[in-house]
C-alpha positions in Angstrom: 49.3 14.0 -1.3 48.4 10.6 -2.4 46.0 10.5 0.5 44.5 14.2 -0.4 43.8 12.8 -3.7 42.2 9.4 -2.9 39.9 11.2 -0.1 38.8 13.8 -2.8 38.2 11.3 -5.3 35.9 9.5 -2.8 34.5 12.7 -1.8 33.5 13.2 -5.4 32.3 9.9 -5.8 30.1 10.0 -2.7 28.5 13.3 -3.6 27.9 12.3 -7.1 26.0 9.1 -5.9 23.9 10.6 -3.2 23.0 13.3 -5.7 22.0 11.3 -8.7 22.2 7.4 -7.4 21.0 5.6 -4.8 20.8 8.4 -2.4 18.9 10.7 -4.6 15.6 10.0 -2.9 17.1 11.0 0.5 18.2 14.3 -0.6 15.0 15.2 -2.1 12.6 14.0 0.4 11.2 10.9 -1.1 9.4 12.9 -3.5 10.9 11.7 -6.7 8.6 8.8 -7.1 5.2 8.8 -8.8 2.5 7.6 -6.8 -0.2 9.0 -9.1 -2.7 8.6 -6.0 -4.7 11.6 -4.5 -2.6 13.7 -2.5 0.7 12.4 -3.8 1.4 15.9 -4.8 0.8 18.0 -1.7 1.8 15.2 0.9 -1.5 14.7 2.0 -3.6 11.1 1.8 -7.0 10.0 2.3 -7.9 7.4 4.9 -9.2 4.4 3.0 -11.6 3.6 5.9 -13.5 6.5 6.7 -12.3 8.8 4.0 -10.7 11.7 5.9 -8.1 13.9 4.9 -4.8 13.0 6.5 -1.5 15.5 6.5 1.7 13.7 5.8 3.0 14.3 9.5 -0.1 13.3 11.3 -1.9 9.9 11.6 -0.6 6.3 10.9 0.9 5.0 7.5 0.8 1.6 6.1 2.5 0.2 3.0 0.1 -2.5 1.4 0.9 -4.2 -1.8 3.7 -1.1 -2.5 1.0 1.1 -2.3 1.3 3.6 0.8 -1.8 4.1 2.8 -2.6 6.9 5.7 -4.7 6.5 8.5 -6.3 9.4 10.7 -6.5 7.2 13.8 -5.2 3.6 15.5 -8.7 2.7 15.3 -9.0 3.3 11.4 -5.7 1.7 10.7 -6.7 -1.8 12.8 -9.8 -1.9 10.6 -7.7 -1.8 7.5 -5.6 -4.5 8.7 -8.3 -6.7 9.7 -9.5 -6.7 6.1 -7.5 -4.7 3.7 -9.4 -5.6 0.6 -12.4 -4.2 1.7 -11.0 -1.1 1.6 -8.9 -1.0 -1.5 -11.9 -2.0 -3.7 -13.7 1.4 -2.7 -11.1 2.9 -4.5 -10.2 5.1 -1.8 -6.4 4.3 -2.0 -4.1 7.2 -0.4 -0.6 8.1 -1.7 
């Protein structure tokens, strides 16, 4: 009976941590963060190189200085990686 109580206690604590603690972003698809950028609410992004809308499940992504950028193609990603400041200063940040 002691082992069952320990198991239930552990399961309860695990559930609380996943629901409200460190695992909360995993259970909610990562949408708990405020990105405050175009396309952040619908999961889409704007390619900072060419300005094209990029669906969340397509293309390429890169995190630069804590911001997630979406790219329509490998070519646009390569151009961004060569000189990120050129495209960030254009104000075309993605989600």
